[in-house]
C-alpha positions as CSV (number, residue, x, y, z in Angstrom):
1,M,-77.4,-187.4,21.6
2,I,-75.7,-189.9,23.9
3,D,-74.1,-189.4,27.3
4,R,-70.5,-189.1,26.1
5,A,-69.1,-189.3,29.6
6,A,-71.0,-192.5,30.4
7,Y,-69.9,-194.0,27.0
8,E,-66.3,-193.2,27.8
9,R,-66.7,-194.7,31.3
10,D,-68.7,-197.8,30.5
11,G,-68.0,-198.5,26.9
12,Y,-71.6,-198.5,25.7
13,A,-74.8,-196.4,25.4
14,L,-78.4,-197.5,25.1
15,V,-80.8,-195.4,23.0
16,R,-84.4,-196.4,23.6
17,Q,-87.0,-196.4,20.8
18,F,-84.4,-195.2,18.2
19,A,-86.2,-196.9,15.3
20,K,-89.9,-197.4,14.4
21,P,-91.4,-200.9,14.3
22,G,-91.8,-200.7,10.6
23,D,-88.1,-200.0,10.1
24,V,-86.9,-203.0,12.1
25,G,-89.7,-205.2,10.7
26,A,-88.4,-204.4,7.2
27,L,-84.9,-205.5,8.1
28,L,-86.2,-208.7,9.7
29,D,-88.3,-209.6,6.6
30,A,-85.4,-208.9,4.3
31,A,-83.1,-211.1,6.3
32,V,-85.7,-214.0,6.3
33,E,-85.9,-213.7,2.6
34,L,-82.2,-213.9,2.2
35,A,-82.0,-216.9,4.4
36,R,-84.7,-218.7,2.4
37,R,-83.1,-217.8,-1.0
38,S,-79.8,-219.1,0.2
39,A,-81.3,-222.3,1.5
40,A,-82.9,-222.7,-2.0
41,G,-79.5,-222.5,-3.6
42,E,-79.8,-219.0,-4.9
43,Q,-76.9,-216.6,-5.1
44,I,-77.2,-213.8,-2.6
45,A,-73.8,-212.3,-2.9
46,P,-72.3,-210.1,-1.5
47,A,-74.3,-211.5,1.5
48,F,-73.8,-215.0,2.9
49,V,-75.4,-217.1,5.6
50,T,-73.8,-219.0,8.4
51,A,-75.6,-221.8,10.2
52,E,-76.5,-222.4,13.8
53,A,-74.5,-225.5,14.4
54,N,-76.6,-227.0,17.1
55,L,-79.8,-226.4,15.1
56,A,-78.7,-227.7,11.7
57,D,-81.5,-230.3,11.5
58,R,-84.1,-227.6,11.6
59,A,-82.9,-226.0,8.4
60,R,-84.1,-228.9,6.3
61,T,-87.7,-228.0,6.9
62,D,-87.5,-224.3,8.0
63,P,-84.6,-222.4,6.5
64,E,-84.4,-219.5,8.8
65,A,-84.8,-221.7,11.9
66,G,-81.2,-223.1,11.3
67,V,-79.6,-219.7,10.5
68,S,-77.2,-218.0,12.8
69,K,-76.2,-214.9,10.9
70,V,-76.6,-213.2,7.5
71,F,-73.3,-211.3,6.9
72,R,-72.3,-208.5,4.6
73,V,-75.7,-206.9,3.8
74,H,-74.8,-203.2,4.0
75,R,-74.8,-202.7,0.2
76,M,-78.3,-204.2,-0.1
77,A,-81.7,-202.7,0.5
78,P,-83.1,-202.1,3.0
79,F,-80.0,-202.7,5.1
80,D,-77.9,-200.1,3.2
81,E,-80.5,-197.3,3.8
82,F,-80.5,-197.9,7.5
83,A,-76.7,-198.1,7.7
84,M,-76.6,-194.6,6.2
85,R,-79.3,-192.9,8.2
86,A,-78.2,-189.5,9.2
87,D,-79.5,-189.8,12.8
88,L,-77.7,-193.1,13.2
89,L,-74.4,-191.7,11.9
90,D,-74.7,-188.7,14.1
91,L,-74.8,-191.0,17.2
92,V,-72.0,-193.2,15.9
93,A,-69.8,-190.1,15.1
94,E,-70.5,-188.9,18.6
95,A,-69.5,-192.2,20.2
96,A,-66.4,-192.5,17.9
97,G,-65.3,-188.9,18.2
98,A,-64.8,-188.9,14.5
99,D,-66.6,-186.8,11.8
100,E,-65.9,-189.1,8.8
101,L,-67.0,-192.7,9.0
102,D,-67.0,-195.9,7.0
103,C,-69.3,-198.9,7.5
104,F,-67.2,-202.0,7.1
105,S,-69.2,-204.8,8.6
106,S,-72.9,-205.9,8.9
107,Q,-74.7,-208.9,10.1
108,F,-78.3,-209.8,10.8
109,I,-78.4,-212.2,13.8
110,F,-81.1,-214.8,14.2
111,K,-81.1,-216.4,17.6
112,N,-83.8,-219.1,17.2
113,P,-85.3,-221.0,20.1
114,G,-82.7,-223.4,21.4
115,A,-79.8,-221.5,19.9
116,W,-76.7,-221.2,22.2
117,G,-75.4,-217.9,23.2
118,Q,-72.1,-216.4,21.9
119,P,-69.3,-216.6,24.5
120,C,-67.6,-213.5,25.9
121,H,-65.5,-211.7,23.4
122,Q,-64.2,-208.3,22.3
123,D,-65.0,-207.3,18.7
124,S,-61.5,-205.9,18.2
125,F,-60.2,-209.4,18.3
126,Y,-61.8,-209.8,14.9
127,F,-60.6,-206.4,13.7
128,P,-56.8,-206.1,13.2
129,F,-56.9,-202.4,12.2
130,T,-54.5,-199.5,12.2
131,P,-55.4,-197.6,14.3
132,M,-57.2,-200.2,16.3
133,R,-59.7,-197.7,17.6
134,P,-62.2,-196.1,17.6
135,V,-64.6,-198.8,16.3
136,V,-68.3,-198.5,17.2
137,G,-70.8,-201.3,17.0
138,A,-74.5,-200.4,16.4
139,W,-76.7,-203.2,17.7
140,L,-80.4,-202.7,16.7
141,A,-83.0,-204.9,18.3
142,S,-85.4,-206.3,15.7
143,T,-87.4,-208.3,18.2
144,D,-87.5,-208.1,22.0
145,S,-84.2,-209.1,23.7
146,A,-84.8,-210.5,27.1
147,L,-83.3,-212.8,29.7
148,D,-85.2,-215.8,28.5
149,N,-84.5,-215.4,24.7
150,G,-80.7,-214.7,25.1
151,C,-80.2,-211.0,25.5
152,L,-76.7,-209.4,25.4
153,H,-74.7,-209.1,28.6
154,V,-71.9,-206.4,28.8
155,V,-69.1,-205.9,31.2
156,P,-69.1,-202.1,32.0
157,G,-65.7,-200.5,31.9
158,S,-64.1,-203.4,30.1
159,S,-63.6,-201.1,27.1
160,H,-60.6,-199.9,29.0
161,E,-59.0,-203.3,28.8
162,P,-56.6,-204.4,26.1
163,V,-57.7,-207.1,23.7
164,H,-57.5,-210.2,25.8
165,D,-56.4,-213.7,24.6
166,H,-59.3,-215.4,22.8
167,V,-59.5,-219.2,22.5
168,P,-61.9,-221.2,20.2
169,D,-65.3,-221.8,21.7
170,R,-64.7,-224.9,23.7
171,R,-68.3,-226.3,23.4
172,P,-68.7,-229.3,21.1
173,N,-70.5,-228.3,17.9
174,A,-69.9,-224.6,18.5
175,N,-70.6,-222.1,15.7
176,Y,-67.9,-221.5,13.2
177,G,-65.8,-218.4,14.2
178,Y,-66.8,-218.3,17.8
179,F,-64.0,-217.5,20.2
180,E,-64.1,-216.7,23.9
181,I,-62.2,-214.9,26.7
182,V,-61.4,-217.1,29.6
183,D,-59.0,-214.9,31.6
184,H,-61.3,-212.2,32.9
185,D,-63.9,-212.2,35.8
186,L,-67.4,-211.6,34.3
187,A,-69.1,-211.3,37.7
188,N,-70.0,-207.6,37.1
189,A,-71.6,-208.2,33.7
190,V,-75.1,-206.7,33.3
191,A,-77.9,-207.8,31.1
192,V,-79.1,-205.4,28.4
193,E,-82.8,-206.1,27.8
194,M,-84.2,-204.3,24.8
195,E,-87.4,-203.8,22.9
196,P,-87.7,-203.7,19.1
197,G,-86.2,-200.4,17.8
198,D,-83.8,-200.0,20.8
199,L,-80.2,-199.3,19.8
200,L,-77.0,-200.2,21.6
201,L,-73.8,-198.4,20.7
202,F,-70.6,-200.0,22.0
203,D,-66.9,-199.8,21.9
204,S,-65.0,-202.6,20.1
205,H,-63.0,-203.4,23.3
206,L,-66.2,-203.9,25.4
207,M,-66.5,-207.5,26.6
208,H,-69.9,-208.8,25.8
209,F,-71.7,-212.1,25.4
210,S,-75.2,-213.5,25.0
211,A,-77.1,-216.2,26.7
212,D,-78.9,-219.2,25.3
213,N,-82.4,-218.7,23.8
214,E,-84.5,-220.7,26.2
215,S,-87.8,-219.2,25.0
216,T,-90.1,-220.1,22.1
217,R,-89.5,-216.9,20.2
218,W,-86.7,-215.3,18.1
219,R,-84.2,-212.9,19.4
220,A,-83.2,-211.0,16.2
221,A,-81.0,-208.0,15.7
222,M,-79.2,-206.0,13.0
223,V,-75.6,-205.1,13.7
224,Y,-73.3,-202.6,11.9
225,H,-69.7,-201.7,12.7
226,Y,-68.2,-198.3,11.8
227,A,-64.6,-196.9,11.9
228,P,-63.1,-193.6,11.0
229,A,-62.4,-193.0,7.3
230,G,-58.8,-193.9,6.6
231,T,-58.6,-196.8,8.9
232,V,-56.3,-199.6,7.5
233,D,-57.7,-203.1,7.6
234,H,-55.0,-205.8,7.9
235,T,-57.4,-208.8,8.1
236,E,-56.7,-210.3,4.7
237,E,-53.0,-210.0,5.0
238,Q,-52.9,-211.4,8.5
239,R,-55.5,-214.1,8.2
240,G,-55.7,-214.9,4.5
241,Y,-59.3,-213.9,4.1
242,T,-61.7,-211.1,5.0
243,I,-65.5,-210.6,5.2
244,H,-65.2,-206.9,5.7
245,D,-66.5,-204.6,3.0
246,W,-65.6,-200.9,3.5
247,V,-68.2,-198.4,2.4
248,P,-68.1,-194.6,2.9
249,A,-70.9,-193.7,5.3
250,R,-70.3,-190.1,6.4
251,R,-68.1,-187.3,5.0
252,R,-67.9,-183.7,5.9
């Protein structure tokens, strides 16, 4: 169970030691395999890989070293099995306040040494849905996530804010698709340090960002997003494309 009152107040809940080392290790190994197959020119659909723009040179000799994210994996083993775990869906349903859920997004995140952080954003900026909420992100640490390797930072209570204006990431050579909020004070942001197997559930309006990886080790994570069954996705009609893939996850 999560502390529902705290989730409503702060916009997130941290569940320590949710998954076993073997579970998160299997996800990491599978993501590395997909990155290597993609680099070799193999077809990995429905999944696809995006590059870490400022580490592009590394990919020539070490495929996963230049990867930012592997998207749309929640129809593929072992990612699909984890996405549909009953204990995970129980927690997501509690956070969402909804009995019936769909999983519509998945990404395995590689933050390699030297990778930049992702600037402050709200996930709902990327999710033009009706209704807009509830949407719950489930961020599972596959390695440690600490201050030196670019852990997440969250702004408690910012889940009560509307979706702010987002501008394209202003850094030269920023990753494709990165946007940032520049009209909100982030002084009260807190770092969320995690160990492998820890799970962070968070509201799609929660402002969050990550720091640069200044260490010599990975900071890897598996992220799923869930919304109530019946949610209408307007992404393709509004933006001309979509990477979302709606899969029934929980029904009465």
